[in-house]
PDB file of the backbone (N, CA, C, O) and the ligand in Angstrom, with CONECT records:
HET     ZN  A 101       1
ATOM      1  N   MET A   1      -6.493  17.451 -11.899  1.00  0.00           N
ATOM      2  CA  MET A   1      -7.804  18.203 -11.448  1.00  0.00           C
ATOM      3  C   MET A   1      -8.182  17.900 -10.051  1.00  0.00           C
ATOM      4  O   MET A   1      -8.452  16.738  -9.746  1.00  0.00           O
ATOM      5  N   ASN A   2      -8.228  18.968  -9.075  1.00  0.00           N
ATOM      6  CA  ASN A   2      -8.460  18.591  -7.901  1.00  0.00           C
ATOM      7  C   ASN A   2      -9.939  18.702  -7.469  1.00  0.00           C
ATOM      8  O   ASN A   2     -10.784  19.023  -8.306  1.00  0.00           O
ATOM      9  N   LEU A   3     -10.257  18.460  -6.261  1.00  0.00           N
ATOM     10  CA  LEU A   3     -11.604  18.306  -5.906  1.00  0.00           C
ATOM     11  C   LEU A   3     -12.471  19.611  -6.091  1.00  0.00           C
ATOM     12  O   LEU A   3     -13.656  19.581  -6.426  1.00  0.00           O
ATOM     13  N   ILE A   4     -11.730  20.798  -5.828  1.00  0.00           N
ATOM     14  CA  ILE A   4     -12.606  22.067  -6.064  1.00  0.00           C
ATOM     15  C   ILE A   4     -12.782  22.273  -7.725  1.00  0.00           C
ATOM     16  O   ILE A   4     -13.833  22.729  -8.174  1.00  0.00           O
ATOM     17  N   GLU A   5     -11.754  21.929  -8.522  1.00  0.00           N
ATOM     18  CA  GLU A   5     -11.941  22.032  -9.983  1.00  0.00           C
ATOM     19  C   GLU A   5     -13.191  21.113 -10.362  1.00  0.00           C
ATOM     20  O   GLU A   5     -14.110  21.619 -11.006  1.00  0.00           O
ATOM     21  N   LEU A   6     -13.236  19.962 -10.031  1.00  0.00           N
ATOM     22  CA  LEU A   6     -14.047  18.935 -10.385  1.00  0.00           C
ATOM     23  C   LEU A   6     -15.395  19.713  -9.915  1.00  0.00           C
ATOM     24  O   LEU A   6     -16.284  19.896 -10.746  1.00  0.00           O
ATOM     25  N   GLY A   7     -15.525  20.116  -8.730  1.00  0.00           N
ATOM     26  CA  GLY A   7     -16.891  20.732  -8.363  1.00  0.00           C
ATOM     27  C   GLY A   7     -17.254  21.901  -9.158  1.00  0.00           C
ATOM     28  O   GLY A   7     -18.473  22.066  -9.202  1.00  0.00           O
ATOM     29  N   GLU A   8     -16.533  22.805  -9.830  1.00  0.00           N
ATOM     30  CA  GLU A   8     -16.577  23.811 -10.565  1.00  0.00           C
ATOM     31  C   GLU A   8     -17.341  23.216 -11.816  1.00  0.00           C
ATOM     32  O   GLU A   8     -18.334  23.736 -12.325  1.00  0.00           O
ATOM     33  N   ASN A   9     -16.773  22.129 -12.207  1.00  0.00           N
ATOM     34  CA  ASN A   9     -17.101  21.622 -13.717  1.00  0.00           C
ATOM     35  C   ASN A   9     -18.511  20.952 -13.566  1.00  0.00           C
ATOM     36  O   ASN A   9     -19.243  20.734 -14.531  1.00  0.00           O
ATOM     37  N   THR A  10     -18.830  20.641 -12.243  1.00  0.00           N
ATOM     38  CA  THR A  10     -20.071  19.830 -12.249  1.00  0.00           C
ATOM     39  C   THR A  10     -21.125  20.424 -11.358  1.00  0.00           C
ATOM     40  O   THR A  10     -22.206  19.911 -11.069  1.00  0.00           O
ATOM     41  N   ASP A  11     -20.610  21.668 -10.938  1.00  0.00           N
ATOM     42  CA  ASP A  11     -21.656  22.377  -9.999  1.00  0.00           C
ATOM     43  C   ASP A  11     -21.883  21.829  -8.673  1.00  0.00           C
ATOM     44  O   ASP A  11     -22.910  22.097  -8.049  1.00  0.00           O
ATOM     45  N   SER A  12     -20.900  21.013  -8.177  1.00  0.00           N
ATOM     46  CA  SER A  12     -21.080  20.262  -6.941  1.00  0.00           C
ATOM     47  C   SER A  12     -20.004  20.322  -6.066  1.00  0.00           C
ATOM     48  O   SER A  12     -18.872  20.608  -6.454  1.00  0.00           O
ATOM     49  N   GLU A  13     -20.265  20.086  -4.973  1.00  0.00           N
ATOM     50  CA  GLU A  13     -18.981  19.944  -3.940  1.00  0.00           C
ATOM     51  C   GLU A  13     -18.717  18.702  -3.459  1.00  0.00           C
ATOM     52  O   GLU A  13     -19.606  17.878  -3.243  1.00  0.00           O
ATOM     53  N   TYR A  14     -17.321  18.465  -3.236  1.00  0.00           N
ATOM     54  CA  TYR A  14     -16.933  17.195  -2.806  1.00  0.00           C
ATOM     55  C   TYR A  14     -16.119  17.302  -1.709  1.00  0.00           C
ATOM     56  O   TYR A  14     -15.312  18.231  -1.688  1.00  0.00           O
ATOM     57  N   ASP A  15     -16.183  16.385  -0.618  1.00  0.00           N
ATOM     58  CA  ASP A  15     -15.079  16.527   0.705  1.00  0.00           C
ATOM     59  C   ASP A  15     -14.150  15.422   0.765  1.00  0.00           C
ATOM     60  O   ASP A  15     -13.126  15.527   1.440  1.00  0.00           O
ATOM     61  N   HIS A  16     -14.466  14.178  -0.001  1.00  0.00           N
ATOM     62  CA  HIS A  16     -13.498  13.165   0.180  1.00  0.00           C
ATOM     63  C   HIS A  16     -13.212  12.440  -1.340  1.00  0.00           C
ATOM     64  O   HIS A  16     -14.005  12.383  -2.280  1.00  0.00           O
ATOM     65  N   GLU A  17     -12.171  12.040  -1.292  1.00  0.00           N
ATOM     66  CA  GLU A  17     -11.919  11.153  -2.550  1.00  0.00           C
ATOM     67  C   GLU A  17     -11.252   9.914  -2.154  1.00  0.00           C
ATOM     68  O   GLU A  17     -10.271   9.911  -1.411  1.00  0.00           O
ATOM     69  N   HIS A  18     -11.843   8.738  -2.704  1.00  0.00           N
ATOM     70  CA  HIS A  18     -11.164   7.195  -2.279  1.00  0.00           C
ATOM     71  C   HIS A  18     -10.056   7.108  -3.519  1.00  0.00           C
ATOM     72  O   HIS A  18     -10.169   7.403  -4.709  1.00  0.00           O
ATOM     73  N   ARG A  19      -9.159   6.683  -2.902  1.00  0.00           N
ATOM     74  CA  ARG A  19      -7.873   6.200  -3.703  1.00  0.00           C
ATOM     75  C   ARG A  19      -7.450   5.044  -3.289  1.00  0.00           C
ATOM     76  O   ARG A  19      -7.336   4.755  -2.098  1.00  0.00           O
ATOM     77  N   CYS A  20      -7.096   4.048  -4.543  1.00  0.00           N
ATOM     78  CA  CYS A  20      -6.720   2.798  -4.012  1.00  0.00           C
ATOM     79  C   CYS A  20      -5.745   2.162  -5.165  1.00  0.00           C
ATOM     80  O   CYS A  20      -6.036   2.475  -6.320  1.00  0.00           O
ATOM     81  N   SER A  21      -4.785   1.429  -5.000  1.00  0.00           N
ATOM     82  CA  SER A  21      -4.088   0.856  -5.754  1.00  0.00           C
ATOM     83  C   SER A  21      -4.700  -0.032  -6.871  1.00  0.00           C
ATOM     84  O   SER A  21      -4.160  -0.160  -7.969  1.00  0.00           O
ATOM     85  N   ALA A  22      -5.711  -0.558  -6.566  1.00  0.00           N
ATOM     86  CA  ALA A  22      -6.651  -1.420  -7.528  1.00  0.00           C
ATOM     87  C   ALA A  22      -7.110  -0.424  -8.717  1.00  0.00           C
ATOM     88  O   ALA A  22      -7.303  -0.882  -9.844  1.00  0.00           O
ATOM     89  N   ASN A  23      -7.252   0.727  -8.481  1.00  0.00           N
ATOM     90  CA  ASN A  23      -7.608   1.657  -9.581  1.00  0.00           C
ATOM     91  C   ASN A  23      -6.565   1.779 -10.467  1.00  0.00           C
ATOM     92  O   ASN A  23      -5.535   2.281 -10.017  1.00  0.00           O
ATOM     93  N   LYS A  24      -6.587   1.407 -11.732  1.00  0.00           N
ATOM     94  CA  LYS A  24      -5.334   1.446 -12.533  1.00  0.00           C
ATOM     95  C   LYS A  24      -5.374   2.866 -13.360  1.00  0.00           C
ATOM     96  O   LYS A  24      -4.361   3.330 -13.883  1.00  0.00           O
ATOM     97  N   HIS A  25      -6.605   3.474 -13.415  1.00  0.00           N
ATOM     98  CA  HIS A  25      -6.685   4.761 -13.940  1.00  0.00           C
ATOM     99  C   HIS A  25      -7.302   5.946 -13.193  1.00  0.00           C
ATOM    100  O   HIS A  25      -8.312   6.591 -13.474  1.00  0.00           O
ATOM    101  N   PRO A  26      -6.301   6.097 -11.999  1.00  0.00           N
ATOM    102  CA  PRO A  26      -7.106   7.112 -11.019  1.00  0.00           C
ATOM    103  C   PRO A  26      -7.230   8.472 -11.576  1.00  0.00           C
ATOM    104  O   PRO A  26      -7.903   9.186 -10.832  1.00  0.00           O
ATOM    105  N   LYS A  27      -6.799   9.079 -12.655  1.00  0.00           N
ATOM    106  CA  LYS A  27      -7.079  10.308 -13.219  1.00  0.00           C
ATOM    107  C   LYS A  27      -8.402  10.349 -14.142  1.00  0.00           C
ATOM    108  O   LYS A  27      -9.082  11.336 -14.421  1.00  0.00           O
ATOM    109  N   ALA A  28      -8.594   8.913 -14.566  1.00  0.00           N
ATOM    110  CA  ALA A  28      -9.810   8.958 -15.567  1.00  0.00           C
ATOM    111  C   ALA A  28     -11.086   8.554 -14.717  1.00  0.00           C
ATOM    112  O   ALA A  28     -12.173   9.063 -14.992  1.00  0.00           O
ATOM    113  N   ASP A  29     -10.952   7.610 -13.655  1.00  0.00           N
ATOM    114  CA  ASP A  29     -11.980   7.018 -12.922  1.00  0.00           C
ATOM    115  C   ASP A  29     -11.729   7.455 -11.472  1.00  0.00           C
ATOM    116  O   ASP A  29     -10.836   6.996 -10.760  1.00  0.00           O
ATOM    117  N   ARG A  30     -12.707   8.486 -11.080  1.00  0.00           N
ATOM    118  CA  ARG A  30     -12.518   9.140  -9.773  1.00  0.00           C
ATOM    119  C   ARG A  30     -13.732   8.845  -8.802  1.00  0.00           C
ATOM    120  O   ARG A  30     -14.910   9.002  -9.125  1.00  0.00           O
ATOM    121  N   LEU A  31     -13.312   8.419  -7.626  1.00  0.00           N
ATOM    122  CA  LEU A  31     -14.385   8.066  -6.569  1.00  0.00           C
ATOM    123  C   LEU A  31     -14.456   9.211  -5.591  1.00  0.00           C
ATOM    124  O   LEU A  31     -13.573   9.386  -4.750  1.00  0.00           O
ATOM    125  N   VAL A  32     -15.524   9.998  -5.708  1.00  0.00           N
ATOM    126  CA  VAL A  32     -15.608  10.987  -4.879  1.00  0.00           C
ATOM    127  C   VAL A  32     -16.914  11.197  -3.999  1.00  0.00           C
ATOM    128  O   VAL A  32     -18.020  10.859  -4.420  1.00  0.00           O
ATOM    129  N   HIS A  33     -16.731  11.743  -2.823  1.00  0.00           N
ATOM    130  CA  HIS A  33     -18.020  11.722  -2.078  1.00  0.00           C
ATOM    131  C   HIS A  33     -18.772  13.362  -2.290  1.00  0.00           C
ATOM    132  O   HIS A  33     -18.140  14.403  -2.106  1.00  0.00           O
ATOM    133  N   CYS A  34     -19.895  13.319  -2.612  1.00  0.00           N
ATOM    134  CA  CYS A  34     -20.499  14.473  -3.123  1.00  0.00           C
ATOM    135  C   CYS A  34     -21.325  14.956  -1.622  1.00  0.00           C
ATOM    136  O   CYS A  34     -21.854  14.195  -0.812  1.00  0.00           O
ATOM    137  N   VAL A  35     -21.242  16.413  -1.562  1.00  0.00           N
ATOM    138  CA  VAL A  35     -22.014  17.007  -0.198  1.00  0.00           C
ATOM    139  C   VAL A  35     -23.114  17.881  -0.780  1.00  0.00           C
ATOM    140  O   VAL A  35     -24.252  17.780  -0.322  1.00  0.00           O
ATOM    141  N   THR A  36     -22.857  18.688  -1.709  1.00  0.00           N
ATOM    142  CA  THR A  36     -24.053  19.603  -2.380  1.00  0.00           C
ATOM    143  C   THR A  36     -23.736  19.298  -3.949  1.00  0.00           C
ATOM    144  O   THR A  36     -22.661  19.161  -4.532  1.00  0.00           O
ATOM    145  N   ALA A  37     -25.011  19.248  -4.384  1.00  0.00           N
ATOM    146  CA  ALA A  37     -25.232  19.363  -5.890  1.00  0.00           C
ATOM    147  C   ALA A  37     -26.181  20.259  -6.349  1.00  0.00           C
ATOM    148  O   ALA A  37     -27.348  20.060  -6.012  1.00  0.00           O
ATOM    149  N   HIS A  38     -25.887  21.297  -7.120  1.00  0.00           N
ATOM    150  CA  HIS A  38     -26.567  22.556  -7.442  1.00  0.00           C
ATOM    151  C   HIS A  38     -26.974  23.225  -6.404  1.00  0.00           C
ATOM    152  O   HIS A  38     -28.081  23.753  -6.503  1.00  0.00           O
ATOM    153  N   ASP A  39     -26.293  23.373  -5.275  1.00  0.00           N
ATOM    154  CA  ASP A  39     -26.576  23.993  -4.163  1.00  0.00           C
ATOM    155  C   ASP A  39     -27.476  23.506  -3.229  1.00  0.00           C
ATOM    156  O   ASP A  39     -27.874  24.127  -2.244  1.00  0.00           O
ATOM    157  N   GLU A  40     -27.860  22.123  -3.630  1.00  0.00           N
ATOM    158  CA  GLU A  40     -28.750  21.185  -2.500  1.00  0.00           C
ATOM    159  C   GLU A  40     -27.887  20.488  -1.883  1.00  0.00           C
ATOM    160  O   GLU A  40     -26.856  20.110  -2.440  1.00  0.00           O
ATOM    161  N   PRO A  41     -28.190  20.201  -0.589  1.00  0.00           N
ATOM    162  CA  PRO A  41     -27.378  19.058   0.140  1.00  0.00           C
ATOM    163  C   PRO A  41     -27.377  17.666  -0.442  1.00  0.00           C
ATOM    164  O   PRO A  41     -28.439  17.198  -0.854  1.00  0.00           O
ATOM    165  N   PHE A  42     -26.501  17.124  -0.491  1.00  0.00           N
ATOM    166  CA  PHE A  42     -26.388  15.663  -1.014  1.00  0.00           C
ATOM    167  C   PHE A  42     -25.560  15.032  -0.285  1.00  0.00           C
ATOM    168  O   PHE A  42     -24.668  15.655   0.290  1.00  0.00           O
ATOM    169  N   ASP A  43     -25.698  13.522  -0.146  1.00  0.00           N
ATOM    170  CA  ASP A  43     -24.760  12.679   0.476  1.00  0.00           C
ATOM    171  C   ASP A  43     -24.687  11.483  -0.401  1.00  0.00           C
ATOM    172  O   ASP A  43     -25.639  10.703  -0.419  1.00  0.00           O
ATOM    173  N   SER A  44     -23.560  11.262  -1.182  1.00  0.00           N
ATOM    174  CA  SER A  44     -23.652  10.205  -1.993  1.00  0.00           C
ATOM    175  C   SER A  44     -22.050   9.846  -2.729  1.00  0.00           C
ATOM    176  O   SER A  44     -21.435  10.810  -3.187  1.00  0.00           O
ATOM    177  N   TRP A  45     -21.548   8.738  -2.801  1.00  0.00           N
ATOM    178  CA  TRP A  45     -20.321   8.398  -3.406  1.00  0.00           C
ATOM    179  C   TRP A  45     -20.729   8.371  -4.826  1.00  0.00           C
ATOM    180  O   TRP A  45     -21.814   7.916  -5.190  1.00  0.00           O
ATOM    181  N   GLN A  46     -19.698   8.946  -5.747  1.00  0.00           N
ATOM    182  CA  GLN A  46     -19.931   8.915  -7.199  1.00  0.00           C
ATOM    183  C   GLN A  46     -18.697   8.316  -7.804  1.00  0.00           C
ATOM    184  O   GLN A  46     -17.590   8.435  -7.278  1.00  0.00           O
ATOM    185  N   LEU A  47     -18.907   7.687  -8.892  1.00  0.00           N
ATOM    186  CA  LEU A  47     -17.751   7.520  -9.779  1.00  0.00           C
ATOM    187  C   LEU A  47     -17.648   8.122 -11.109  1.00  0.00           C
ATOM    188  O   LEU A  47     -18.421   7.734 -11.985  1.00  0.00           O
ATOM    189  N   HIS A  48     -16.847   8.955 -11.337  1.00  0.00           N
ATOM    190  CA  HIS A  48     -16.717  10.183 -12.214  1.00  0.00           C
ATOM    191  C   HIS A  48     -15.852   9.461 -13.395  1.00  0.00           C
ATOM    192  O   HIS A  48     -14.654   9.301 -13.166  1.00  0.00           O
ATOM    193  N   ASN A  49     -16.336   9.049 -14.546  1.00  0.00           N
ATOM    194  CA  ASN A  49     -15.380   8.825 -15.493  1.00  0.00           C
ATOM    195  C   ASN A  49     -15.116  10.131 -16.545  1.00  0.00           C
ATOM    196  O   ASN A  49     -15.991  10.734 -17.166  1.00  0.00           O
ATOM    197  N   ILE A  50     -13.813  10.364 -16.564  1.00  0.00           N
ATOM    198  CA  ILE A  50     -13.533  11.513 -17.077  1.00  0.00           C
ATOM    199  C   ILE A  50     -12.353  11.195 -18.276  1.00  0.00           C
ATOM    200  O   ILE A  50     -11.286  10.631 -18.033  1.00  0.00           O
ATOM    201  N   HIS A  51     -12.693  11.582 -19.349  1.00  0.00           N
ATOM    202  CA  HIS A  51     -11.801  11.396 -20.589  1.00  0.00           C
ATOM    203  C   HIS A  51     -10.966  12.533 -21.055  1.00  0.00           C
ATOM    204  O   HIS A  51     -11.569  13.526 -21.463  1.00  0.00           O
ATOM    205  N   TYR A  52      -9.711  12.536 -21.055  1.00  0.00           N
ATOM    206  CA  TYR A  52      -9.031  13.564 -21.488  1.00  0.00           C
ATOM    207  C   TYR A  52      -8.432  13.263 -22.935  1.00  0.00           C
ATOM    208  O   TYR A  52      -7.806  12.219 -23.120  1.00  0.00           O
ATOM    209  N   ALA A  53      -8.597  14.033 -23.788  1.00  0.00           N
ATOM    210  CA  ALA A  53      -8.253  13.947 -25.274  1.00  0.00           C
ATOM    211  C   ALA A  53      -6.610  13.695 -25.316  1.00  0.00           C
ATOM    212  O   ALA A  53      -5.790  14.298 -24.624  1.00  0.00           O
ATOM    213  N   ASP A  54      -6.362  12.791 -26.170  1.00  0.00           N
ATOM    214  CA  ASP A  54      -4.966  12.596 -26.525  1.00  0.00           C
ATOM    215  C   ASP A  54      -4.514  13.180 -27.932  1.00  0.00           C
ATOM    216  O   ASP A  54      -5.283  13.685 -28.750  1.00  0.00           O
ATOM    217  N   GLU A  55      -3.322  13.048 -28.060  1.00  0.00           N
ATOM    218  CA  GLU A  55      -2.788  13.535 -29.446  1.00  0.00           C
ATOM    219  C   GLU A  55      -3.423  13.146 -30.730  1.00  0.00           C
ATOM    220  O   GLU A  55      -3.671  13.980 -31.601  1.00  0.00           O
ATOM    221  N   THR A  56      -3.683  11.892 -30.849  1.00  0.00           N
ATOM    222  CA  THR A  56      -4.472  11.227 -31.715  1.00  0.00           C
ATOM    223  C   THR A  56      -5.872  12.076 -32.170  1.00  0.00           C
ATOM    224  O   THR A  56      -6.133  12.523 -33.287  1.00  0.00           O
ATOM    225  N   GLU A  57      -6.621  12.142 -31.025  1.00  0.00           N
ATOM    226  CA  GLU A  57      -7.902  12.961 -31.044  1.00  0.00           C
ATOM    227  C   GLU A  57      -7.738  14.470 -31.359  1.00  0.00           C
ATOM    228  O   GLU A  57      -8.607  14.978 -32.068  1.00  0.00           O
ATOM    229  N   VAL A  58      -6.794  15.185 -30.944  1.00  0.00           N
ATOM    230  CA  VAL A  58      -6.359  16.469 -31.652  1.00  0.00           C
ATOM    231  C   VAL A  58      -6.147  16.307 -33.065  1.00  0.00           C
ATOM    232  O   VAL A  58      -6.718  17.061 -33.853  1.00  0.00           O
ATOM    233  N   ASN A  59      -5.383  15.397 -33.457  1.00  0.00           N
ATOM    234  CA  ASN A  59      -4.913  15.442 -34.872  1.00  0.00           C
ATOM    235  C   ASN A  59      -6.254  14.946 -35.830  1.00  0.00           C
ATOM    236  O   ASN A  59      -6.291  15.122 -37.048  1.00  0.00           O
ATOM    237  N   LEU A  60      -7.102  14.437 -35.211  1.00  0.00           N
ATOM    238  CA  LEU A  60      -8.293  13.840 -35.983  1.00  0.00           C
ATOM    239  C   LEU A  60      -9.421  15.191 -35.855  1.00  0.00           C
ATOM    240  O   LEU A  60     -10.545  15.190 -36.357  1.00  0.00           O
ATOM    241  N   GLY A  61      -8.912  16.137 -35.186  1.00  0.00           N
ATOM    242  CA  GLY A  61      -9.950  17.201 -34.871  1.00  0.00           C
ATOM    243  C   GLY A  61     -11.138  16.979 -34.042  1.00  0.00           C
ATOM    244  O   GLY A  61     -12.153  17.676 -34.069  1.00  0.00           O
ATOM    245  N   GLU A  62     -10.900  15.789 -33.186  1.00  0.00           N
ATOM    246  CA  GLU A  62     -11.970  15.796 -32.226  1.00  0.00           C
ATOM    247  C   GLU A  62     -11.903  16.419 -30.928  1.00  0.00           C
ATOM    248  O   GLU A  62     -12.819  16.375 -30.106  1.00  0.00           O
ATOM    249  N   ALA A  63     -10.603  17.101 -30.735  1.00  0.00           N
ATOM    250  CA  ALA A  63     -10.448  17.716 -29.572  1.00  0.00           C
ATOM    251  C   ALA A  63      -9.454  18.967 -30.013  1.00  0.00           C
ATOM    252  O   ALA A  63      -8.731  18.937 -31.008  1.00  0.00           O
ATOM    253  N   ASP A  64      -9.551  20.001 -29.141  1.00  0.00           N
ATOM    254  CA  ASP A  64      -8.826  21.229 -29.338  1.00  0.00           C
ATOM    255  C   ASP A  64      -7.281  21.287 -28.944  1.00  0.00           C
ATOM    256  O   ASP A  64      -6.373  21.963 -29.428  1.00  0.00           O
ATOM    257  N   TYR A  65      -7.282  20.294 -27.835  1.00  0.00           N
ATOM    258  CA  TYR A  65      -5.806  20.384 -27.326  1.00  0.00           C
ATOM    259  C   TYR A  65      -5.737  18.939 -26.529  1.00  0.00           C
ATOM    260  O   TYR A  65      -6.718  18.278 -26.190  1.00  0.00           O
ATOM    261  N   VAL A  66      -4.357  18.602 -26.308  1.00  0.00           N
ATOM    262  CA  VAL A  66      -4.249  17.374 -25.268  1.00  0.00           C
ATOM    263  C   VAL A  66      -4.659  17.765 -24.008  1.00  0.00           C
ATOM    264  O   VAL A  66      -4.485  18.864 -23.481  1.00  0.00           O
ATOM    265  N   GLY A  67      -5.252  16.727 -23.532  1.00  0.00           N
ATOM    266  CA  GLY A  67      -5.929  16.885 -22.178  1.00  0.00           C
ATOM    267  C   GLY A  67      -7.081  17.638 -22.037  1.00  0.00           C
ATOM    268  O   GLY A  67      -7.392  17.969 -20.893  1.00  0.00           O
ATOM    269  N   GLU A  68      -7.823  17.998 -23.028  1.00  0.00           N
ATOM    270  CA  GLU A  68      -9.070  18.547 -23.110  1.00  0.00           C
ATOM    271  C   GLU A  68     -10.214  17.507 -22.641  1.00  0.00           C
ATOM    272  O   GLU A  68     -10.289  16.393 -23.159  1.00  0.00           O
ATOM    273  N   ILE A  69     -10.985  17.884 -21.761  1.00  0.00           N
ATOM    274  CA  ILE A  69     -11.914  16.943 -21.282  1.00  0.00           C
ATOM    275  C   ILE A  69     -13.115  16.745 -22.481  1.00  0.00           C
ATOM    276  O   ILE A  69     -13.876  17.685 -22.712  1.00  0.00           O
ATOM    277  N   THR A  70     -13.207  15.722 -23.074  1.00  0.00           N
ATOM    278  CA  THR A  70     -14.139  15.593 -23.974  1.00  0.00           C
ATOM    279  C   THR A  70     -15.277  14.559 -23.605  1.00  0.00           C
ATOM    280  O   THR A  70     -16.160  14.362 -24.439  1.00  0.00           O
ATOM    281  N   TYR A  71     -15.298  13.986 -22.575  1.00  0.00           N
ATOM    282  CA  TYR A  71     -16.334  13.010 -22.121  1.00  0.00           C
ATOM    283  C   TYR A  71     -16.279  12.996 -20.570  1.00  0.00           C
ATOM    284  O   TYR A  71     -15.191  12.849 -20.013  1.00  0.00           O
ATOM    285  N   HIS A  72     -17.394  13.140 -19.875  1.00  0.00           N
ATOM    286  CA  HIS A  72     -17.552  13.167 -18.308  1.00  0.00           C
ATOM    287  C   HIS A  72     -18.921  12.601 -18.098  1.00  0.00           C
ATOM    288  O   HIS A  72     -19.975  13.133 -18.447  1.00  0.00           O
ATOM    289  N   SER A  73     -18.747  11.256 -17.375  1.00  0.00           N
ATOM    290  CA  SER A  73     -20.125  10.766 -17.030  1.00  0.00           C
ATOM    291  C   SER A  73     -19.987  10.356 -15.538  1.00  0.00           C
ATOM    292  O   SER A  73     -18.856  10.292 -15.056  1.00  0.00           O
ATOM    293  N   MET A  74     -21.034  10.086 -14.812  1.00  0.00           N
ATOM    294  CA  MET A  74     -21.089   9.847 -13.443  1.00  0.00           C
ATOM    295  C   MET A  74     -22.324   8.829 -13.160  1.00  0.00           C
ATOM    296  O   MET A  74     -23.404   8.889 -13.750  1.00  0.00           O
ATOM    297  N   ILE A  75     -22.012   7.967 -12.248  1.00  0.00           N
ATOM    298  CA  ILE A  75     -22.812   7.077 -11.616  1.00  0.00           C
ATOM    299  C   ILE A  75     -22.630   7.149 -10.048  1.00  0.00           C
ATOM    300  O   ILE A  75     -21.622   7.547  -9.464  1.00  0.00           O
ATOM    301  N   LEU A  76     -23.761   6.702  -9.499  1.00  0.00           N
ATOM    302  CA  LEU A  76     -23.708   6.688  -7.993  1.00  0.00           C
ATOM    303  C   LEU A  76     -23.385   5.266  -7.527  1.00  0.00           C
ATOM    304  O   LEU A  76     -23.950   4.310  -8.058  1.00  0.00           O
ATOM    305  N   VAL A  77     -22.541   5.116  -6.604  1.00  0.00           N
ATOM    306  CA  VAL A  77     -22.113   3.812  -6.200  1.00  0.00           C
ATOM    307  C   VAL A  77     -22.011   3.893  -4.581  1.00  0.00           C
ATOM    308  O   VAL A  77     -21.938   4.965  -3.980  1.00  0.00           O
ATOM    309  N   ASN A  78     -22.015   2.601  -3.943  1.00  0.00           N
ATOM    310  CA  ASN A  78     -22.017   2.565  -2.676  1.00  0.00           C
ATOM    311  C   ASN A  78     -20.646   1.733  -2.477  1.00  0.00           C
ATOM    312  O   ASN A  78     -20.141   1.858  -1.362  1.00  0.00           O
ATOM    313  N   TYR A  79     -20.056   1.008  -3.282  1.00  0.00           N
ATOM    314  CA  TYR A  79     -18.744   0.495  -3.025  1.00  0.00           C
ATOM    315  C   TYR A  79     -17.579   0.700  -4.242  1.00  0.00           C
ATOM    316  O   TYR A  79     -17.899   0.966  -5.400  1.00  0.00           O
ATOM    317  N   CYS A  80     -16.380   0.557  -3.859  1.00  0.00           N
ATOM    318  CA  CYS A  80     -15.471   0.920  -4.745  1.00  0.00           C
ATOM    319  C   CYS A  80     -15.506  -0.227  -5.868  1.00  0.00           C
ATOM    320  O   CYS A  80     -15.292  -1.365  -5.450  1.00  0.00           O
ATOM    321  N   PRO A  81     -15.732  -0.080  -7.153  1.00  0.00           N
ATOM    322  CA  PRO A  81     -15.547  -1.170  -7.971  1.00  0.00           C
ATOM    323  C   PRO A  81     -14.109  -1.673  -8.349  1.00  0.00           C
ATOM    324  O   PRO A  81     -14.023  -2.570  -9.189  1.00  0.00           O
ATOM    325  N   PHE A  82     -13.274  -1.289  -7.932  1.00  0.00           N
ATOM    326  CA  PHE A  82     -11.930  -1.643  -8.106  1.00  0.00           C
ATOM    327  C   PHE A  82     -11.331  -2.480  -6.849  1.00  0.00           C
ATOM    328  O   PHE A  82     -10.626  -3.469  -7.053  1.00  0.00           O
ATOM    329  N   CYS A  83     -11.599  -2.101  -5.739  1.00  0.00           N
ATOM    330  CA  CYS A  83     -11.073  -2.981  -4.579  1.00  0.00           C
ATOM    331  C   CYS A  83     -12.111  -3.385  -3.774  1.00  0.00           C
ATOM    332  O   CYS A  83     -11.788  -4.132  -2.850  1.00  0.00           O
ATOM    333  N   GLY A  84     -13.406  -3.057  -3.890  1.00  0.00           N
ATOM    334  CA  GLY A  84     -14.695  -3.551  -3.257  1.00  0.00           C
ATOM    335  C   GLY A  84     -14.753  -2.805  -1.920  1.00  0.00           C
ATOM    336  O   GLY A  84     -15.666  -3.185  -1.186  1.00  0.00           O
ATOM    337  N   ALA A  85     -14.019  -1.880  -1.473  1.00  0.00           N
ATOM    338  CA  ALA A  85     -14.419  -1.098  -0.210  1.00  0.00           C
ATOM    339  C   ALA A  85     -15.719  -0.580  -0.038  1.00  0.00           C
ATOM    340  O   ALA A  85     -16.176   0.060  -0.985  1.00  0.00           O
ATOM    341  N   GLN A  86     -16.346  -0.708   0.878  1.00  0.00           N
ATOM    342  CA  GLN A  86     -17.606  -0.011   1.120  1.00  0.00           C
ATOM    343  C   GLN A  86     -17.410   1.420   1.509  1.00  0.00           C
ATOM    344  O   GLN A  86     -16.834   1.788   2.533  1.00  0.00           O
ATOM    345  N   LEU A  87     -17.961   2.223   0.563  1.00  0.00           N
ATOM    346  CA  LEU A  87     -17.785   3.645   0.781  1.00  0.00           C
ATOM    347  C   LEU A  87     -18.854   4.390   1.471  1.00  0.00           C
ATOM    348  O   LEU A  87     -18.608   5.301   2.261  1.00  0.00           O
ATOM    349  N   LYS A  88     -20.218   3.939   1.121  1.00  0.00           N
ATOM    350  CA  LYS A  88     -21.463   4.611   1.789  1.00  0.00           C
ATOM    351  C   LYS A  88     -21.418   3.863   3.155  1.00  0.00           C
ATOM    352  O   LYS A  88     -21.346   2.641   3.282  1.00  0.00           O
ATOM    353  N   GLN A  89     -21.470   4.749   4.122  1.00  0.00           N
ATOM    354  CA  GLN A  89     -21.667   4.229   5.386  1.00  0.00           C
ATOM    355  C   GLN A  89     -23.153   4.208   5.831  1.00  0.00           C
ATOM    356  O   GLN A  89     -23.852   5.203   5.636  1.00  0.00           O
ATOM    357  N   SER A  90     -23.662   3.072   6.437  1.00  0.00           N
ATOM    358  CA  SER A  90     -25.021   2.988   6.736  1.00  0.00           C
ATOM    359  C   SER A  90     -25.367   3.511   8.098  1.00  0.00           C
ATOM    360  O   SER A  90     -26.534   3.495   8.487  1.00  0.00           O
TER     361      SER A  90
HETATM  362 ZN    ZN A 101     -10.910   1.183  -4.091  1.00  0.00          ZN2+
END
């Protein structure tokens, strides 16, 4: 999922993504900079936790297909929780 698709899913716009090798699950744990949320100006770094269904969950009937997003949460962050880099510029 690219930043445009992520924005369509969350009704927000993102202009940067922080990527580092300390993040072992970069597809599931995304650090992005948000510039608008619900058409309002915004300036914050966010950690998005996105869960993609696997085959087991499909077999259990918990998801319709492998790769379906079944869980998506977000918290605001000032630092990368993986490498410690400061994201928010003061
Ligand atoms: Zn990092």
